[in-house]
C-alpha positions as CSV (number, residue, x, y, z in Angstrom):
1,M,32.9,111.7,102.0
2,R,36.7,110.8,102.9
3,H,37.9,108.4,105.4
4,D,41.3,108.9,106.5
5,L,43.1,106.1,107.2
6,P,46.6,106.2,109.1
7,I,49.8,105.0,108.3
8,Q,50.1,103.5,111.3
9,T,47.0,100.9,109.8
10,T,48.6,100.5,106.8
11,L,52.4,100.1,109.2
12,E,50.9,97.7,111.2
13,V,49.5,95.2,108.4
14,R,52.7,95.2,106.6
15,D,54.2,94.8,109.4
16,R,52.2,92.0,110.8
17,C,50.0,90.6,107.9
18,L,50.8,86.9,107.8
19,C,49.0,86.3,104.1
20,L,51.4,89.0,102.4
21,H,54.4,87.5,104.5
22,L,53.5,83.7,103.4
23,Q,52.7,85.4,99.6
24,R,55.7,87.0,99.2
25,A,58.1,84.9,100.0
26,A,55.5,81.7,98.4
27,R,56.3,83.7,95.5
28,A,59.8,84.5,95.9
29,I,60.7,80.7,96.3
30,A,58.5,80.2,93.7
31,R,60.8,82.1,91.1
32,R,63.4,80.4,92.8
33,F,62.5,77.5,91.4
34,D,60.7,78.1,88.1
35,E,64.5,79.3,86.8
36,A,65.8,76.1,88.1
37,L,63.2,74.2,86.5
38,R,63.7,75.7,83.6
39,P,66.5,74.1,81.8
40,L,64.6,71.0,82.0
41,G,61.0,72.4,80.6
42,L,58.9,72.8,84.0
43,N,58.0,75.0,86.6
44,N,57.5,74.2,90.1
45,G,53.6,74.2,90.1
46,Q,54.2,71.6,86.9
47,Y,56.4,69.6,88.7
48,S,54.7,69.7,92.3
49,L,51.5,68.4,89.8
50,L,54.0,65.2,87.7
51,M,55.9,64.9,91.6
52,S,52.7,63.7,93.1
53,L,50.8,61.7,90.5
54,N,54.9,59.2,91.3
55,R,52.2,57.0,93.3
56,P,51.4,52.8,93.1
57,E,47.4,53.9,91.9
58,P,46.7,56.9,89.8
59,P,44.7,60.5,91.7
60,R,41.6,61.1,90.5
61,I,41.4,64.7,90.0
62,S,38.8,65.5,92.3
63,D,41.8,64.2,95.2
64,L,44.4,65.8,94.0
65,A,43.0,69.1,93.3
66,A,42.3,68.6,97.6
67,F,45.5,67.8,97.0
68,L,46.9,70.6,95.7
69,A,44.6,72.7,97.8
70,M,43.1,73.9,93.3
71,D,40.0,73.8,91.6
72,R,39.5,70.8,89.3
73,T,39.2,73.7,86.5
74,T,42.6,74.6,87.3
75,L,44.1,71.1,87.5
76,T,42.2,70.8,84.3
77,A,44.0,73.6,82.5
78,N,47.3,72.7,84.3
79,T,47.7,68.7,82.9
80,K,46.5,69.6,79.7
81,P,50.0,70.9,78.6
82,L,52.2,67.7,80.8
83,A,49.4,66.4,78.9
84,R,50.3,67.1,75.3
85,R,54.3,67.1,76.3
86,G,53.2,63.2,77.0
87,L,54.2,62.6,80.7
88,L,50.6,62.5,82.0
89,E,48.5,60.0,81.0
90,I,44.0,61.4,81.8
91,I,41.9,58.0,82.0
92,P,38.5,57.3,82.8
93,D,38.4,55.7,86.5
94,A,37.9,52.3,86.0
95,R,35.4,52.2,88.7
96,D,32.9,55.7,88.1
97,R,33.5,55.9,84.3
98,R,32.8,60.1,85.3
99,S,35.9,60.6,87.0
100,R,39.3,60.9,85.4
101,R,42.4,60.2,86.7
102,L,46.4,60.8,86.4
103,R,48.6,58.3,85.6
104,L,52.4,59.4,84.9
105,T,54.1,58.5,81.9
106,D,57.4,56.6,81.5
107,A,58.4,60.2,79.9
108,G,56.8,61.4,83.4
109,R,59.3,59.3,85.8
110,D,62.0,60.2,83.5
111,L,61.7,64.0,84.0
112,L,61.2,63.1,87.1
113,V,64.4,62.0,88.1
114,A,66.7,64.2,86.5
115,A,64.4,67.2,88.0
116,V,64.9,65.8,91.5
117,P,68.1,66.6,92.4
118,V,67.6,70.1,90.6
119,W,64.9,70.3,93.6
120,R,67.5,68.7,95.9
121,A,69.8,71.2,95.3
122,T,67.2,74.3,95.2
123,H,65.6,73.7,98.4
124,D,69.4,73.5,100.2
125,G,69.4,76.4,98.8
126,I,66.9,77.7,100.7
127,D,67.6,75.9,104.1
128,R,71.1,77.6,104.0
129,L,68.6,80.5,103.7
130,L,67.0,79.7,107.1
131,P,69.6,79.2,109.8
132,G,69.1,78.4,112.9
133,T,64.5,77.9,111.9
134,D,62.7,74.2,112.3
135,A,62.2,73.5,109.1
136,A,59.9,70.7,110.6
137,A,58.9,72.6,112.7
138,L,57.4,75.6,110.1
139,R,56.0,72.8,107.4
140,A,53.9,71.4,110.6
141,D,53.0,74.9,110.6
142,L,52.2,75.1,107.2
143,R,50.4,72.2,107.4
144,R,47.4,73.2,110.0
145,L,47.7,76.4,107.8
146,S,46.8,74.9,104.4
147,S,44.4,72.2,105.7
148,P,40.8,72.5,105.7
149,D,38.4,74.1,107.6
150,E,37.0,71.2,109.3
151,D,40.4,69.9,111.1
152,R,41.4,72.9,113.0
153,P,39.9,73.2,116.0
154,R,37.3,74.9,116.3
155,T,37.5,78.0,119.6
């Protein structure tokens, strides 16, 4: 049995689907940062991961996975090449030997110091593509959309 799907439905999804537009924008922005960070041997995901380790106490892998909206398996796979490069260390949690924490190394910190101006320049270029946009409101909206379901108001 054949069911017709009107072209108007396709056009509605094309024009209305927030998920589609967010995915397209995220991929385009990610490509910009990947290209900018490539000379430093990083991609945008690695930069974000390393930057998220720049804190007083090394985070647990599970906490970092939640922050980066990644599953633990994917995060662990993404840490391995950075650990091999000596940019981060995977260390046992002093309070729970079953848990692991991630610590930025001096080499990782030095690489971030070199990468921040590249990130800023790339971000400035993206900001110029959005004249008249309230960037703070956009970031707040995106944070609301990416917060866990239990943080969202019930309707």
